[in-house]
PQR file with spaces between the fields and no chain letter, atoms N, CA, C, O and H, PARSE charges and radii, in Angstrom:
ATOM       1  N    UNK     1      -7.250   11.510    9.644 -0.4000 1.5000
ATOM       2  CA   UNK     1      -7.847   10.208    9.446 -0.0000 2.0000
ATOM       3  C    UNK     1      -9.362   10.339    9.399  0.5500 1.7000
ATOM       4  O    UNK     1     -10.015   10.511   10.428 -0.5500 1.4000
ATOM       5  N    UNK     2      -9.895   10.259    8.222 -0.4000 1.5000
ATOM       6  CA   UNK     2     -11.333   10.368    8.028 -0.0000 2.0000
ATOM       7  C    UNK     2     -12.005    9.065    8.446  0.5500 1.7000
ATOM       8  O    UNK     2     -11.815    8.047    7.779 -0.5500 1.4000
ATOM       9  H    UNK     2      -9.364   10.120    7.386  0.4000 1.0000
ATOM      10  N    UNK     3     -12.781    9.060    9.523 -0.4000 1.5000
ATOM      11  CA   UNK     3     -13.404    7.824   10.001 -0.0000 2.0000
ATOM      12  C    UNK     3     -14.371    7.207    9.000  0.5500 1.7000
ATOM      13  O    UNK     3     -14.650    6.011    9.081 -0.5500 1.4000
ATOM      14  H    UNK     3     -12.935    9.887   10.065  0.4000 1.0000
ATOM      15  N    UNK     4     -14.890    7.992    8.057 -0.4000 1.5000
ATOM      16  CA   UNK     4     -15.789    7.446    7.041 -0.0000 2.0000
ATOM      17  C    UNK     4     -15.056    6.477    6.119  0.5500 1.7000
ATOM      18  O    UNK     4     -15.686    5.645    5.467 -0.5500 1.4000
ATOM      19  H    UNK     4     -14.663    8.964    7.991  0.4000 1.0000
ATOM      20  N    UNK     5     -13.749    6.577    6.061 -0.4000 1.5000
ATOM      21  CA   UNK     5     -12.964    5.726    5.175 -0.0000 2.0000
ATOM      22  C    UNK     5     -12.454    4.460    5.856  0.5500 1.7000
ATOM      23  O    UNK     5     -11.825    3.626    5.205 -0.5500 1.4000
ATOM      24  H    UNK     5     -13.237    7.252    6.591  0.4000 1.0000
ATOM      25  N    UNK     6     -12.710    4.302    7.146 -0.4000 1.5000
ATOM      26  CA   UNK     6     -12.206    3.135    7.864 -0.0000 2.0000
ATOM      27  C    UNK     6     -12.808    1.826    7.359  0.5500 1.7000
ATOM      28  O    UNK     6     -12.185    0.775    7.512 -0.5500 1.4000
ATOM      29  H    UNK     6     -13.221    4.980    7.675  0.4000 1.0000
ATOM      30  N    UNK     7     -13.979    1.857    6.772 -0.4000 1.5000
ATOM      31  CA   UNK     7     -14.596    0.633    6.275 -0.0000 2.0000
ATOM      32  C    UNK     7     -14.083    0.234    4.904  0.5500 1.7000
ATOM      33  O    UNK     7     -14.395   -0.855    4.422 -0.5500 1.4000
ATOM      34  H    UNK     7     -14.485    2.710    6.647  0.4000 1.0000
ATOM      35  N    UNK     8     -13.314    1.082    4.278 -0.4000 1.5000
ATOM      36  CA   UNK     8     -12.766    0.789    2.958 -0.0000 2.0000
ATOM      37  C    UNK     8     -11.527   -0.097    3.093  0.5500 1.7000
ATOM      38  O    UNK     8     -10.877   -0.120    4.138 -0.5500 1.4000
ATOM      39  H    UNK     8     -13.061    1.967    4.670  0.4000 1.0000
ATOM      40  N    UNK     9     -11.216   -0.812    2.037 -0.4000 1.5000
ATOM      41  CA   UNK     9      -9.980   -1.590    1.972 -0.0000 2.0000
ATOM      42  C    UNK     9      -8.994   -0.855    1.082  0.5500 1.7000
ATOM      43  O    UNK     9      -9.366   -0.263    0.068 -0.5500 1.4000
ATOM      44  H    UNK     9     -11.744   -0.793    1.188  0.4000 1.0000
ATOM      45  N    UNK    10      -7.727   -0.904    1.479 -0.4000 1.5000
ATOM      46  CA   UNK    10      -6.694   -0.178    0.759 -0.0000 2.0000
ATOM      47  C    UNK    10      -5.507   -1.092    0.492  0.5500 1.7000
ATOM      48  O    UNK    10      -5.213   -1.992    1.278 -0.5500 1.4000
ATOM      49  H    UNK    10      -7.425   -1.385    2.302  0.4000 1.0000
ATOM      50  N    UNK    11      -4.836   -0.855   -0.613 -0.4000 1.5000
ATOM      51  CA   UNK    11      -3.587   -1.536   -0.934 -0.0000 2.0000
ATOM      52  C    UNK    11      -2.530   -0.471   -1.156  0.5500 1.7000
ATOM      53  O    UNK    11      -2.739    0.475   -1.915 -0.5500 1.4000
ATOM      54  H    UNK    11      -5.075   -0.123   -1.252  0.4000 1.0000
ATOM      55  N    UNK    12      -1.407   -0.625   -0.500 -0.4000 1.5000
ATOM      56  CA   UNK    12      -0.294    0.289   -0.680 -0.0000 2.0000
ATOM      57  C    UNK    12       0.939   -0.535   -1.028  0.5500 1.7000
ATOM      58  O    UNK    12       1.349   -1.400   -0.254 -0.5500 1.4000
ATOM      59  H    UNK    12      -1.237   -1.394    0.116  0.4000 1.0000
ATOM      60  N    UNK    13       1.529   -0.269   -2.190 -0.4000 1.5000
ATOM      61  CA   UNK    13       2.774   -0.925   -2.571 -0.0000 2.0000
ATOM      62  C    UNK    13       3.882    0.117   -2.568  0.5500 1.7000
ATOM      63  O    UNK    13       3.662    1.290   -2.867 -0.5500 1.4000
ATOM      64  H    UNK    13       1.196    0.433   -2.818  0.4000 1.0000
ATOM      65  N    UNK    14       5.083   -0.346   -2.219 -0.4000 1.5000
ATOM      66  CA   UNK    14       6.186    0.613   -2.106 -0.0000 2.0000
ATOM      67  C    UNK    14       7.513   -0.099   -2.321  0.5500 1.7000
ATOM      68  O    UNK    14       7.699   -1.240   -1.901 -0.5500 1.4000
ATOM      69  H    UNK    14       5.262   -1.299   -1.975  0.4000 1.0000
ATOM      70  N    UNK    15       8.425    0.593   -2.979 -0.4000 1.5000
ATOM      71  CA   UNK    15       9.763    0.057   -3.195 -0.0000 2.0000
ATOM      72  C    UNK    15      10.697    0.375   -2.044  0.5500 1.7000
ATOM      73  O    UNK    15      10.732    1.501   -1.548 -0.5500 1.4000
ATOM      74  H    UNK    15       8.273    1.520   -3.321  0.4000 1.0000
ATOM      75  N    UNK    16      11.454   -0.632   -1.623 -0.4000 1.5000
ATOM      76  CA   UNK    16      12.397   -0.427   -0.524 -0.0000 2.0000
ATOM      77  C    UNK    16      13.575    0.454   -0.943  0.5500 1.7000
ATOM      78  O    UNK    16      14.280    0.999   -0.093 -0.5500 1.4000
ATOM      79  H    UNK    16      11.426   -1.546   -2.026  0.4000 1.0000
ATOM      80  N    UNK    17      13.784    0.590   -2.242 -0.4000 1.5000
ATOM      81  CA   UNK    17      14.877    1.415   -2.767 -0.0000 2.0000
ATOM      82  C    UNK    17      14.352    2.687   -3.433  0.5500 1.7000
ATOM      83  O    UNK    17      15.047    3.298   -4.245 -0.5500 1.4000
ATOM      84  H    UNK    17      13.212    0.147   -2.932  0.4000 1.0000
ATOM      85  N    UNK    18      13.131    3.082   -3.092 -0.4000 1.5000
ATOM      86  CA   UNK    18      12.483    4.236   -3.725 -0.0000 2.0000
ATOM      87  C    UNK    18      13.278    5.506   -3.450  0.5500 1.7000
ATOM      88  O    UNK    18      13.483    5.888   -2.298 -0.5500 1.4000
ATOM      89  H    UNK    18      12.566    2.586   -2.432  0.4000 1.0000
ATOM      90  N    UNK    19      13.718    6.149   -4.518 -0.4000 1.5000
ATOM      91  CA   UNK    19      14.510    7.373   -4.374 -0.0000 2.0000
ATOM      92  C    UNK    19      13.639    8.621   -4.299  0.5500 1.7000
ATOM      93  O    UNK    19      14.131    9.692   -3.946 -0.5500 1.4000
ATOM      94  H    UNK    19      13.551    5.838   -5.454  0.4000 1.0000
ATOM      95  N    UNK    20      12.344    8.501   -4.626 -0.4000 1.5000
ATOM      96  CA   UNK    20      11.445    9.660   -4.612 -0.0000 2.0000
ATOM      97  C    UNK    20      10.669    9.782   -3.305  0.5500 1.7000
ATOM      98  O    UNK    20      10.453   10.887   -2.807 -0.5500 1.4000
ATOM      99  H    UNK    20      11.944    7.631   -4.913  0.4000 1.0000
ATOM     100  N    UNK    21      10.253    8.649   -2.754 -0.4000 1.5000
ATOM     101  CA   UNK    21       9.485    8.616   -1.507 -0.0000 2.0000
ATOM     102  C    UNK    21      10.167    7.655   -0.541  0.5500 1.7000
ATOM     103  O    UNK    21      10.241    6.456   -0.810 -0.5500 1.4000
ATOM     104  H    UNK    21      10.429    7.752   -3.159  0.4000 1.0000
ATOM     105  N    UNK    22      10.655    8.160    0.558 -0.4000 1.5000
ATOM     106  CA   UNK    22      11.401    7.346    1.508 -0.0000 2.0000
ATOM     107  C    UNK    22      10.573    6.168    2.023  0.5500 1.7000
ATOM     108  O    UNK    22       9.465    6.350    2.527 -0.5500 1.4000
ATOM     109  H    UNK    22      10.595    9.134    0.777  0.4000 1.0000
ATOM     110  N    UNK    23      11.120    4.965    1.890 -0.4000 1.5000
ATOM     111  CA   UNK    23      10.413    3.749    2.269 -0.0000 2.0000
ATOM     112  C    UNK    23      10.054    3.734    3.757  0.5500 1.7000
ATOM     113  O    UNK    23       8.905    3.462    4.104 -0.5500 1.4000
ATOM     114  H    UNK    23      12.020    4.817    1.479  0.4000 1.0000
ATOM     115  N    UNK    24      11.001    4.017    4.627 -0.4000 1.5000
ATOM     116  CA   UNK    24      10.748    3.946    6.069 -0.0000 2.0000
ATOM     117  C    UNK    24       9.682    4.949    6.500  0.5500 1.7000
ATOM     118  O    UNK    24       8.855    4.642    7.359 -0.5500 1.4000
ATOM     119  H    UNK    24      11.934    4.238    4.344  0.4000 1.0000
ATOM     120  N    UNK    25       9.693    6.130    5.921 -0.4000 1.5000
ATOM     121  CA   UNK    25       8.670    7.128    6.233 -0.0000 2.0000
ATOM     122  C    UNK    25       7.297    6.621    5.828  0.5500 1.7000
ATOM     123  O    UNK    25       6.348    6.691    6.608 -0.5500 1.4000
ATOM     124  H    UNK    25      10.364    6.379    5.223  0.4000 1.0000
ATOM     125  N    UNK    26       7.191    6.109    4.600 -0.4000 1.5000
ATOM     126  CA   UNK    26       5.913    5.589    4.114 -0.0000 2.0000
ATOM     127  C    UNK    26       5.439    4.421    4.975  0.5500 1.7000
ATOM     128  O    UNK    26       4.255    4.331    5.300 -0.5500 1.4000
ATOM     129  H    UNK    26       7.963    6.052    3.966  0.4000 1.0000
ATOM     130  N    UNK    27       6.345    3.539    5.341 -0.4000 1.5000
ATOM     131  CA   UNK    27       5.993    2.379    6.170 -0.0000 2.0000
ATOM     132  C    UNK    27       5.441    2.833    7.522  0.5500 1.7000
ATOM     133  O    UNK    27       4.430    2.307    7.986 -0.5500 1.4000
ATOM     134  H    UNK    27       7.306    3.612    5.076  0.4000 1.0000
ATOM     135  N    UNK    28       6.097    3.802    8.150 -0.4000 1.5000
ATOM     136  CA   UNK    28       5.616    4.330    9.434 -0.0000 2.0000
ATOM     137  C    UNK    28       4.236    4.962    9.287  0.5500 1.7000
ATOM     138  O    UNK    28       3.382    4.790   10.157 -0.5500 1.4000
ATOM     139  H    UNK    28       6.918    4.229    7.772  0.4000 1.0000
ATOM     140  N    UNK    29       4.011    5.686    8.205 -0.4000 1.5000
ATOM     141  CA   UNK    29       2.722    6.329    7.984 -0.0000 2.0000
ATOM     142  C    UNK    29       1.613    5.289    7.795  0.5500 1.7000
ATOM     143  O    UNK    29       0.518    5.449    8.334 -0.5500 1.4000
ATOM     144  H    UNK    29       4.705    5.826    7.498  0.4000 1.0000
ATOM     145  N    UNK    30       1.885    4.239    7.044 -0.4000 1.5000
ATOM     146  CA   UNK    30       0.911    3.168    6.848 -0.0000 2.0000
ATOM     147  C    UNK    30       0.628    2.472    8.170  0.5500 1.7000
ATOM     148  O    UNK    30      -0.532    2.213    8.491 -0.5500 1.4000
ATOM     149  H    UNK    30       2.775    4.108    6.606  0.4000 1.0000
ATOM     150  N    UNK    31       1.653    2.168    8.935 -0.4000 1.5000
ATOM     151  CA   UNK    31       1.460    1.523   10.234 -0.0000 2.0000
ATOM     152  C    UNK    31       0.611    2.391   11.156  0.5500 1.7000
ATOM     153  O    UNK    31      -0.227    1.880   11.899 -0.5500 1.4000
ATOM     154  H    UNK    31       2.595    2.379    8.675  0.4000 1.0000
ATOM     155  N    UNK    32       0.824    3.689   11.108 -0.4000 1.5000
ATOM     156  CA   UNK    32       0.034    4.619   11.914 -0.0000 2.0000
ATOM     157  C    UNK    32      -1.445    4.530   11.538  0.5500 1.7000
ATOM     158  O    UNK    32      -2.316    4.488   12.407 -0.5500 1.4000
ATOM     159  H    UNK    32       1.505    4.105   10.504  0.4000 1.0000
ATOM     160  N    UNK    33      -1.715    4.502   10.234 -0.4000 1.5000
ATOM     161  CA   UNK    33      -3.097    4.381    9.771 -0.0000 2.0000
ATOM     162  C    UNK    33      -3.692    3.024   10.145  0.5500 1.7000
ATOM     163  O    UNK    33      -4.858    2.941   10.529 -0.5500 1.4000
ATOM     164  H    UNK    33      -1.007    4.535    9.528  0.4000 1.0000
ATOM     165  N    UNK    34      -2.899    1.968   10.035 -0.4000 1.5000
ATOM     166  CA   UNK    34      -3.372    0.635   10.417 -0.0000 2.0000
ATOM     167  C    UNK    34      -3.723    0.597   11.908  0.5500 1.7000
ATOM     168  O    UNK    34      -4.754    0.042   12.288 -0.5500 1.4000
ATOM     169  H    UNK    34      -1.951    2.035    9.723  0.4000 1.0000
ATOM     170  N    UNK    35      -2.883    1.176   12.739 -0.4000 1.5000
ATOM     171  CA   UNK    35      -3.160    1.233   14.179 -0.0000 2.0000
ATOM     172  C    UNK    35      -4.406    2.058   14.470  0.5500 1.7000
ATOM     173  O    UNK    35      -5.074    1.852   15.483 -0.5500 1.4000
ATOM     174  H    UNK    35      -2.045    1.627   12.430  0.4000 1.0000
ATOM     175  N    UNK    36      -4.717    3.001   13.570 -0.4000 1.5000
ATOM     176  CA   UNK    36      -5.914    3.821   13.706 -0.0000 2.0000
ATOM     177  C    UNK    36      -7.172    3.122   13.222  0.5500 1.7000
ATOM     178  O    UNK    36      -8.259    3.699   13.262 -0.5500 1.4000
ATOM     179  H    UNK    36      -4.174    3.169   12.748  0.4000 1.0000
ATOM     180  N    UNK    37      -7.034    1.882   12.764 -0.4000 1.5000
ATOM     181  CA   UNK    37      -8.195    1.108   12.368 -0.0000 2.0000
ATOM     182  C    UNK    37      -8.427    0.984   10.877  0.5500 1.7000
ATOM     183  O    UNK    37      -9.421    0.394   10.454 -0.5500 1.4000
ATOM     184  H    UNK    37      -6.151    1.413   12.732  0.4000 1.0000
ATOM     185  N    UNK    38      -7.526    1.531   10.073 -0.4000 1.5000
ATOM     186  CA   UNK    38      -7.697    1.440    8.632 -0.0000 2.0000
ATOM     187  C    UNK    38      -7.233    0.076    8.118  0.5500 1.7000
ATOM     188  O    UNK    38      -6.201   -0.441    8.547 -0.5500 1.4000
ATOM     189  H    UNK    38      -6.719    2.010   10.417  0.4000 1.0000
ATOM     190  N    UNK    39      -8.007   -0.499    7.193 -0.4000 1.5000
ATOM     191  CA   UNK    39      -7.708   -1.797    6.608 -0.0000 2.0000
ATOM     192  C    UNK    39      -6.797   -1.585    5.399  0.5500 1.7000
ATOM     193  O    UNK    39      -7.261   -1.433    4.269 -0.5500 1.4000
ATOM     194  H    UNK    39      -8.845   -0.079    6.844  0.4000 1.0000
ATOM     195  N    UNK    40      -5.490   -1.579    5.664 -0.4000 1.5000
ATOM     196  CA   UNK    40      -4.514   -1.317    4.603 -0.0000 2.0000
ATOM     197  C    UNK    40      -3.574   -2.501    4.486  0.5500 1.7000
ATOM     198  O    UNK    40      -2.918   -2.894    5.451 -0.5500 1.4000
ATOM     199  H    UNK    40      -5.113   -1.703    6.581  0.4000 1.0000
ATOM     200  N    UNK    41      -3.521   -3.063    3.285 -0.4000 1.5000
ATOM     201  CA   UNK    41      -2.540   -4.106    2.979 -0.0000 2.0000
ATOM     202  C    UNK    41      -1.311   -3.398    2.446  0.5500 1.7000
ATOM     203  O    UNK    41      -1.384   -2.686    1.445 -0.5500 1.4000
ATOM     204  H    UNK    41      -4.054   -2.744    2.501  0.4000 1.0000
ATOM     205  N    UNK    42      -0.185   -3.591    3.109 -0.4000 1.5000
ATOM     206  CA   UNK    42       1.065   -2.945    2.698 -0.0000 2.0000
ATOM     207  C    UNK    42       1.988   -4.002    2.116  0.5500 1.7000
ATOM     208  O    UNK    42       2.314   -4.985    2.782 -0.5500 1.4000
ATOM     209  H    UNK    42      -0.125   -4.170    3.922  0.4000 1.0000
ATOM     210  N    UNK    43       2.403   -3.802    0.891 -0.4000 1.5000
ATOM     211  CA   UNK    43       3.263   -4.753    0.203 -0.0000 2.0000
ATOM     212  C    UNK    43       4.513   -4.024   -0.269  0.5500 1.7000
ATOM     213  O    UNK    43       4.431   -3.046   -1.012 -0.5500 1.4000
ATOM     214  H    UNK    43       2.138   -3.003    0.350  0.4000 1.0000
ATOM     215  N    UNK    44       5.665   -4.506    0.167 -0.4000 1.5000
ATOM     216  CA   UNK    44       6.915   -3.868   -0.253 -0.0000 2.0000
ATOM     217  C    UNK    44       7.631   -4.739   -1.281  0.5500 1.7000
ATOM     218  O    UNK    44       7.475   -5.960   -1.312 -0.5500 1.4000
ATOM     219  H    UNK    44       5.732   -5.301    0.771  0.4000 1.0000
ATOM     220  N    UNK    45       8.406   -4.080   -2.105 -0.4000 1.5000
ATOM     221  CA   UNK    45       9.170   -4.735   -3.161 -0.0000 2.0000
ATOM     222  C    UNK    45      10.580   -4.163   -3.181  0.5500 1.7000
ATOM     223  O    UNK    45      10.787   -2.989   -2.873 -0.5500 1.4000
ATOM     224  H    UNK    45       8.532   -3.088   -2.079  0.4000 1.0000
ATOM     225  N    UNK    46      11.539   -4.991   -3.540 -0.4000 1.5000
ATOM     226  CA   UNK    46      12.912   -4.524   -3.689 -0.0000 2.0000
ATOM     227  C    UNK    46      13.013   -3.843   -5.048  0.5500 1.7000
ATOM     228  O    UNK    46      13.385   -4.461   -6.046 -0.5500 1.4000
ATOM     229  H    UNK    46      11.371   -5.945   -3.790  0.4000 1.0000
ATOM     230  N    UNK    47      12.671   -2.546   -5.064 -0.4000 1.5000
ATOM     231  CA   UNK    47      12.623   -1.791   -6.316 -0.0000 2.0000
ATOM     232  C    UNK    47      12.766   -0.306   -6.021  0.5500 1.7000
ATOM     233  O    UNK    47      12.723    0.126   -4.869 -0.5500 1.4000
ATOM     234  H    UNK    47      12.369   -2.045   -4.253  0.4000 1.0000
ATOM     235  N    UNK    48      12.937    0.461   -7.086 -0.4000 1.5000
ATOM     236  CA   UNK    48      12.986    1.922   -6.968 -0.0000 2.0000
ATOM     237  C    UNK    48      11.571    2.459   -7.132  0.5500 1.7000
ATOM     238  O    UNK    48      10.601    1.743   -6.880 -0.5500 1.4000
ATOM     239  H    UNK    48      12.973    0.111   -8.022  0.4000 1.0000
ATOM     240  N    UNK    49      11.447    3.710   -7.552 -0.4000 1.5000
ATOM     241  CA   UNK    49      10.151    4.370   -7.741 -0.0000 2.0000
ATOM     242  C    UNK    49       9.608    4.004   -9.123  0.5500 1.7000
ATOM     243  O    UNK    49       9.667    4.792  -10.066 -0.5500 1.4000
ATOM     244  H    UNK    49      12.235    4.291   -7.757  0.4000 1.0000
ATOM     245  N    UNK    50       9.085    2.798   -9.209 -0.4000 1.5000
ATOM     246  CA   UNK    50       8.574    2.273  -10.477 -0.0000 2.0000
ATOM     247  C    UNK    50       7.509    1.221  -10.155  0.5500 1.7000
ATOM     248  O    UNK    50       7.245    0.934   -8.987 -0.5500 1.4000
ATOM     249  H    UNK    50       9.037    2.157   -8.442  0.4000 1.0000
ATOM     250  N    UNK    51       6.909    0.658  -11.183 -0.4000 1.5000
ATOM     251  CA   UNK    51       5.961   -0.441  -11.001 -0.0000 2.0000
ATOM     252  C    UNK    51       6.506   -1.639  -11.758  0.5500 1.7000
ATOM     253  O    UNK    51       6.838   -1.542  -12.939 -0.5500 1.4000
ATOM     254  H    UNK    51       7.122    0.892  -12.132  0.4000 1.0000
ATOM     255  N    UNK    52       6.596   -2.776  -11.065 -0.4000 1.5000
ATOM     256  CA   UNK    52       7.091   -4.005  -11.673 -0.0000 2.0000
ATOM     257  C    UNK    52       5.934   -4.906  -12.093  0.5500 1.7000
ATOM     258  O    UNK    52       4.814   -4.766  -11.602 -0.5500 1.4000
ATOM     259  H    UNK    52       6.326   -2.855  -10.105  0.4000 1.0000
ATOM     260  N    UNK    53       6.213   -5.813  -12.990 -0.4000 1.5000
ATOM     261  CA   UNK    53       5.195   -6.739  -13.487 -0.0000 2.0000
ATOM     262  C    UNK    53       4.560   -7.537  -12.344  0.5500 1.7000
ATOM     263  O    UNK    53       3.337   -7.664  -12.278 -0.5500 1.4000
ATOM     264  H    UNK    53       7.123   -5.927  -13.389  0.4000 1.0000
ATOM     265  N    UNK    54       5.387   -8.071  -11.451 -0.4000 1.5000
ATOM     266  CA   UNK    54       4.874   -8.832  -10.300 -0.0000 2.0000
ATOM     267  C    UNK    54       3.923   -7.982   -9.455  0.5500 1.7000
ATOM     268  O    UNK    54       2.878   -8.457   -9.010 -0.5500 1.4000
ATOM     269  H    UNK    54       6.380   -7.969  -11.505  0.4000 1.0000
ATOM     270  N    UNK    55       4.288   -6.760   -9.250 -0.4000 1.5000
ATOM     271  CA   UNK    55       3.475   -5.824   -8.485 -0.0000 2.0000
ATOM     272  C    UNK    55       2.142   -5.548   -9.183  0.5500 1.7000
ATOM     273  O    UNK    55       1.100   -5.474   -8.531 -0.5500 1.4000
ATOM     274  H    UNK    55       5.137   -6.375   -9.612  0.4000 1.0000
ATOM     275  N    UNK    56       2.176   -5.397  -10.495 -0.4000 1.5000
ATOM     276  CA   UNK    56       0.947   -5.164  -11.259 -0.0000 2.0000
ATOM     277  C    UNK    56      -0.021   -6.340  -11.124  0.5500 1.7000
ATOM     278  O    UNK    56      -1.235   -6.142  -11.070 -0.5500 1.4000
ATOM     279  H    UNK    56       3.023   -5.457  -11.025  0.4000 1.0000
ATOM     280  N    UNK    57       0.503   -7.540  -11.070 -0.4000 1.5000
ATOM     281  CA   UNK    57      -0.345   -8.719  -10.894 -0.0000 2.0000
ATOM     282  C    UNK    57      -1.014   -8.699   -9.521  0.5500 1.7000
ATOM     283  O    UNK    57      -2.191   -9.038   -9.397 -0.5500 1.4000
ATOM     284  H    UNK    57       1.489   -7.701  -11.114  0.4000 1.0000
ATOM     285  N    UNK    58      -0.271   -8.306   -8.500 -0.4000 1.5000
ATOM     286  CA   UNK    58      -0.830   -8.203   -7.146 -0.0000 2.0000
ATOM     287  C    UNK    58      -1.922   -7.140   -7.123  0.5500 1.7000
ATOM     288  O    UNK    58      -2.988   -7.361   -6.549 -0.5500 1.4000
ATOM     289  H    UNK    58       0.685   -8.030   -8.602  0.4000 1.0000
ATOM     290  N    UNK    59      -1.669   -5.999   -7.736 -0.4000 1.5000
ATOM     291  CA   UNK    59      -2.653   -4.915   -7.794 -0.0000 2.0000
ATOM     292  C    UNK    59      -3.904   -5.389   -8.535  0.5500 1.7000
ATOM     293  O    UNK    59      -5.025   -5.157   -8.083 -0.5500 1.4000
ATOM     294  H    UNK    59      -0.803   -5.819   -8.202  0.4000 1.0000
ATOM     295  N    UNK    60      -3.709   -6.045   -9.660 -0.4000 1.5000
ATOM     296  CA   UNK    60      -4.823   -6.553  -10.462 -0.0000 2.0000
ATOM     297  C    UNK    60      -5.688   -7.529   -9.659  0.5500 1.7000
ATOM     298  O    UNK    60      -6.915   -7.431   -9.686 -0.5500 1.4000
ATOM     299  H    UNK    60      -2.798   -6.234  -10.027  0.4000 1.0000
ATOM     300  N    UNK    61      -5.069   -8.455   -8.954 -0.4000 1.5000
ATOM     301  CA   UNK    61      -5.810   -9.428   -8.148 -0.0000 2.0000
ATOM     302  C    UNK    61      -6.519   -8.745   -6.982  0.5500 1.7000
ATOM     303  O    UNK    61      -7.647   -9.102   -6.642 -0.5500 1.4000
ATOM     304  H    UNK    61      -4.072   -8.534   -8.932  0.4000 1.0000
ATOM     305  N    UNK    62      -5.861   -7.770   -6.376 -0.4000 1.5000
ATOM     306  CA   UNK    62      -6.458   -7.041   -5.254 -0.0000 2.0000
ATOM     307  C    UNK    62      -7.725   -6.322   -5.722  0.5500 1.7000
ATOM     308  O    UNK    62      -8.748   -6.332   -5.037 -0.5500 1.4000
ATOM     309  H    UNK    62      -4.945   -7.480   -6.653  0.4000 1.0000
ATOM     310  N    UNK    63      -7.639   -5.705   -6.886 -0.4000 1.5000
ATOM     311  CA   UNK    63      -8.816   -4.996   -7.442 -0.0000 2.0000
ATOM     312  C    UNK    63      -9.942   -5.976   -7.712  0.5500 1.7000
ATOM     313  O    UNK    63     -11.099   -5.691   -7.404 -0.5500 1.4000
ATOM     314  H    UNK    63      -6.808   -5.696   -7.442  0.4000 1.0000
ATOM     315  N    UNK    64      -9.620   -7.121   -8.281 -0.4000 1.5000
ATOM     316  CA   UNK    64     -10.657   -8.136   -8.548 -0.0000 2.0000
ATOM     317  C    UNK    64     -11.369   -8.538   -7.258  0.5500 1.7000
ATOM     318  O    UNK    64     -12.596   -8.629   -7.225 -0.5500 1.4000
ATOM     319  H    UNK    64      -8.680   -7.353   -8.532  0.4000 1.0000
ATOM     320  N    UNK    65     -10.618   -8.772   -6.222 -0.4000 1.5000
ATOM     321  CA   UNK    65     -11.184   -9.227   -4.945 -0.0000 2.0000
ATOM     322  C    UNK    65     -12.008   -8.132   -4.288  0.5500 1.7000
ATOM     323  O    UNK    65     -13.056   -8.421   -3.710 -0.5500 1.4000
ATOM     324  H    UNK    65      -9.621   -8.698   -6.248  0.4000 1.0000
ATOM     325  N    UNK    66     -11.563   -6.885   -4.362 -0.4000 1.5000
ATOM     326  CA   UNK    66     -12.194   -5.795   -3.611 -0.0000 2.0000
ATOM     327  C    UNK    66     -13.173   -4.939   -4.408  0.5500 1.7000
ATOM     328  O    UNK    66     -13.729   -3.982   -3.869 -0.5500 1.4000
ATOM     329  H    UNK    66     -10.712   -6.651   -4.832  0.4000 1.0000
ATOM     330  N    UNK    67     -13.391   -5.261   -5.667 -0.4000 1.5000
ATOM     331  CA   UNK    67     -14.299   -4.439   -6.460 -0.0000 2.0000
ATOM     332  C    UNK    67     -15.710   -5.011   -6.527  0.5500 1.7000
ATOM     333  O    UNK    67     -16.589   -4.423   -7.157 -0.5500 1.4000
ATOM     334  H    UNK    67     -12.939   -6.038   -6.105  0.4000 1.0000
ATOM     335  N    UNK    68     -15.929   -6.136   -5.891 -0.4000 1.5000
ATOM     336  CA   UNK    68     -17.276   -6.729   -5.952 -0.0000 2.0000
ATOM     337  C    UNK    68     -18.172   -6.234   -4.848  0.5500 1.7000
ATOM     338  O    UNK    68     -19.331   -6.639   -4.765 -0.5500 1.4000
ATOM     339  H    UNK    68     -15.215   -6.613   -5.379  0.4000 1.0000
C-alpha cells in the first residue's frame, strides 16, 4: 500500500459472476485497501468478465467528476 496514493480516488467495478477473477477475493482485497485509508468506490454488477453499457456510464461519470 503506497501511502502516496491514499489521496487519490479510485473506482473498481467487478462482476459477481466473473469467471476470470474471483469476485469474493477481489471484494476482500478492495475492503482491505479501504480499511487502509484508500478512497475506493467499489461497484459490483451481476455479470461475467466483461463491461456492460450501464457500467460504462458509471465509469464515464466517475471520470468526469474526478478528472477536474
